[in-house]
C-alpha positions in Angstrom: -13.1 21.4 -4.5 -12.5 18.6 -6.7 -14.0 16.0 -4.0 -17.6 17.8 -4.4 -17.3 17.4 -8.2 -15.9 13.6 -8.2 -18.2 12.1 -5.4 -21.3 14.3 -5.5 -23.0 12.4 -2.6 -20.4 13.3 -0.9 -20.7 16.7 -0.2 -21.1 16.0 3.6 -17.9 16.4 5.8 -19.1 13.3 7.5 -18.3 10.9 4.5 -14.7 9.8 4.9 -11.6 9.5 2.2 -9.2 7.1 1.4 -6.5 7.3 -1.6 -5.1 3.9 -2.5 -2.2 3.3 -4.7 -1.8 0.2 -7.0 -5.8 -0.1 -6.9 -5.8 -2.5 -10.0 -4.8 -5.6 -8.3 -4.3 -8.0 -5.0 -4.3 -6.0 -1.7 -5.1 -2.8 -3.2 -8.1 -4.1 -5.6 -9.4 -5.9 -2.4 -9.1 -2.7 -0.2 -10.8 -0.9 -2.8 -13.8 -3.1 -2.6 -14.3 -3.0 1.2 -13.5 0.6 1.7 -16.3 1.2 -0.9 -18.4 -1.2 1.1 -18.2 0.5 4.0 -19.4 4.1 2.1 -16.0 5.0 2.2 -15.1 7.7 -1.0 -12.5 5.9 -2.9 -9.9 7.2 -4.8 -8.4 4.2 -6.8 -4.9 4.6 -8.2 -3.0 2.4 -10.6 -0.4 3.2 -13.4 -2.3 2.4 -16.3 -6.7 2.7 -15.8 -7.3 1.8 -19.3 -5.7 -1.7 -18.3 -6.9 -2.1 -15.1 -10.1 -3.9 -16.0 -11.1 -5.4 -12.5 -11.1 -2.3 -11.1 -13.2 -0.8 -13.9 -15.5 -3.5 -13.1 -15.5 -2.6 -9.3 -16.0 1.4 -10.2 -18.8 0.3 -12.2 -20.6 -1.0 -9.2 -19.8 1.5 -6.6 -20.5 4.8 -7.3 -18.3 6.3 -4.7 -15.1 4.9 -6.2 -13.1 7.2 -8.3 -10.0 5.5 -11.0 -6.9 8.1 -10.7 -3.9 7.2 -13.0 -0.6 7.1 -10.9 3.1 6.0 -11.5 4.4 6.3 -8.3 7.7 6.7 -9.3 6.5 9.5 -11.5 7.0 12.8 -10.0 4.7 14.7 -12.7 1.5 12.3 -12.2 2.5 12.6 -8.6 2.0 16.6 -8.4 -0.7 16.6 -10.7 -2.9 14.2 -9.0 -2.1 16.2 -5.5 -3.0 19.3 -7.3 -6.1 18.2 -8.7 -7.3 17.3 -5.1 -6.1 19.8 -3.5 -8.1 21.3 -0.4 -9.7 17.5 -0.4 -9.2 16.3 3.0 -7.8 12.1 2.5 -8.7 10.7 5.8 -6.3 7.6 5.1 -3.7 7.5 2.3 -3.1 4.0 1.9 0.7 3.7 0.0 0.1 0.1 -1.3 1.6 0.2 -4.9 4.9 -1.8 -4.5 6.8 -4.3 -6.4 5.7 -6.9 -4.5 7.3 -10.0 -5.7 10.5 -12.4 -4.5 11.8 -13.0 -8.2 14.0 -15.6 -6.7 16.0 -15.8 -9.8 17.6 -12.2 -10.1 17.0 -11.8 -6.3 19.7 -14.2 -4.7 23.6 -13.8 -3.9 25.7 -14.3 -7.0 23.0 -14.4 -9.0 21.4 -10.4 -8.2 20.3 -7.8 -11.1 21.6 -4.7 -9.7 19.2 -2.7 -12.3 16.2 -4.6 -11.0 17.5 -4.3 -7.3 17.7 -0.3 -8.2 13.8 -0.4 -9.6 12.6 -1.9 -6.5 14.0 0.3 -4.2 12.8 2.9 -5.7 9.4 1.7 -6.0 9.0 0.0 -2.6 10.8 3.2 -0.4 11.1 6.4 -2.8 7.9 6.2 -4.6 6.0 5.7 -1.0 8.0 8.4 0.4 7.2 10.9 -2.6 3.4 10.1 -2.6 3.3 10.7 1.1 5.2 13.7 1.2 2.8 15.1 -1.8 -0.3 14.2 0.1 0.6 15.3 3.6 -1.3 18.6 3.4 -4.5 16.3 2.7 -4.0 14.0 5.0 -3.6 17.0 7.7 -7.0 18.5 6.9 -8.8 15.2 7.5 -10.3 14.1 10.7 -8.5 10.9 10.6 -4.8 12.1 9.6 -3.7 8.4 8.5 -0.5 7.5 6.4 -0.4 3.8 6.0 2.6 1.8 4.5 2.1 -1.3 2.9 5.6 -3.5 4.3 6.1 -7.1 4.8 7.4 -9.2 7.3 10.3 -9.8 5.1 11.4 -6.2 6.3 12.0 -7.3 9.9 15.7 -7.6 10.2 15.5 -9.7 13.0 13.4 -12.4 11.8 15.9 -13.1 8.9 16.7 -16.9 8.3 17.4 -17.4 4.9 19.3 -15.0 2.4 16.9 -15.2 -0.5 15.0 -12.1 -1.8 17.8 -10.0 -1.1 16.1 -6.7 -3.0 12.7 -7.0 -1.8 13.2 -7.5 1.6 16.1 -5.0 1.3 13.4 -2.3 0.2 11.2 -3.6 2.9 13.5 -3.1 5.8 14.3 0.3 4.1 10.8 1.7 3.9 10.3 0.7 7.8 13.3 2.8 8.2 12.0 5.8 6.4 8.4 5.4 7.9 9.5 5.1 11.3 11.5 8.4 10.8 8.6 10.5 9.2 6.0 9.2 11.7 8.1 11.1 14.0 8.3 14.2 11.8 4.5 14.0 11.1 3.6 13.7 15.3 3.7 17.7 15.7 0.8 17.5 12.8 -0.8 14.7 15.0 -0.8 12.5 11.6 -0.4 9.0 12.4 1.5 7.0 10.0 0.7 2.8 10.3 3.6 0.3 9.1 1.6 -3.1 8.2 2.9 -6.2 7.1 -0.3 -7.4 4.8 0.5 -11.3 4.7 0.1 -13.2 1.7 -3.3 -13.1 0.5 -5.0 -15.4 -1.7 -5.9 -13.5 -4.8 -4.9 -15.1 -8.3 -2.0 -12.1 -8.9 0.7 -13.2 -6.0 2.3 -16.5 -7.1 1.3 -15.6 -10.8 3.7 -13.1 -10.8 6.5 -15.4 -10.0 8.7 -17.9 -12.8 7.9 -21.3 -11.5 11.3 -22.4 -12.7 13.2 -20.1 -10.4 11.1 -20.8 -7.2 13.5 -23.1 -5.0 12.1 -26.5 -3.9 8.7 -26.7 -2.8 8.2 -22.8 -1.7 5.3 -22.4 -4.0 3.4 -25.3 -1.7 4.4 -24.1 1.1 3.3 -20.0 0.4 0.5 -21.3 -0.8 -0.5 -23.0 2.0 0.1 -19.7 4.1 -1.8 -17.5 2.1 -4.7 -16.1 3.9 -8.6 -15.7 2.4 -8.5 -11.9 1.1 -12.0 -10.6 2.6 -10.6 -11.9 6.0 -6.9 -10.2 6.1 -7.9 -6.8 4.2 -11.0 -6.2 6.8 -8.4 -7.1 9.5 -6.3 -4.4 8.4 -9.1 -1.7 8.0 -10.0 -2.3 11.6 -6.7 -2.2 12.8 -6.2 0.8 10.8 -9.1 2.2 12.3 -8.1 2.0 15.9 -4.6 3.2 14.9 -3.7 6.2 17.6 -1.4 8.8 18.1 0.5 6.7 20.5 1.0 3.9 18.1 2.4 5.7 15.1 5.4 4.5 13.6 4.8 1.0 15.0 5.7 -1.8 12.6 2.3 -4.1 13.0 1.2 -7.5 11.4 -2.2 -7.7 9.8 -3.7 -9.6 12.7 -2.1 -6.4 15.1 0.6 -8.1 16.4 3.7 -5.5 17.2 6.8 -7.3 14.7 10.6 -6.5 15.7 12.1 -4.4 13.4 
């Protein structure tokens, strides 16, 4: 089995495994670190491992982290990685990779960049589904059997109050629907699907992704004020993931464990 080669210390079956997409920055990097500290085997994926300096430093400190290349919209890469880990149970598949930016400039009515709109839909909905289906058999073979989708409170249709971030919010609403339906399809295999809005974690990556000149009014300051301490938010989400049961599959949660409206 691939896992016995990659994680020689984990030949025993009682060590759980998590596969995290988008592990090179922000939430993904923090998840990789915290799961590694908990003793899990961590398969940390990202598009460009050679450029993932912080992830490489983290992996150098934790023998239970292995870095793999994965672009979630590249069919060949998805298939190759699923093949590489054939026979390896994956307890938690954490779909974190996405285009996680409001991009205010091309993302408002009257100024929508539809080419970028297509890119964000492909990454945030289709990419997560492709990865989930490719690794479904790995999850089904595990003890915990959990597929997690990182979504956003911005994907709640009931809570829309302003007409900004059109592409981003649309993609997250679409992801919520897709994962809700997927949870129903997977019940027969006892696979639990968690749909979690992680909140805005205060990392050096988040607001730096935005062009300050395109952010309206005092939005930047408002977002900064709402940002969460990384360790608190990530550990709370890990605890939430840990306690999810099949009875709660397909539910839309905030990182606090509060159930959110669709």
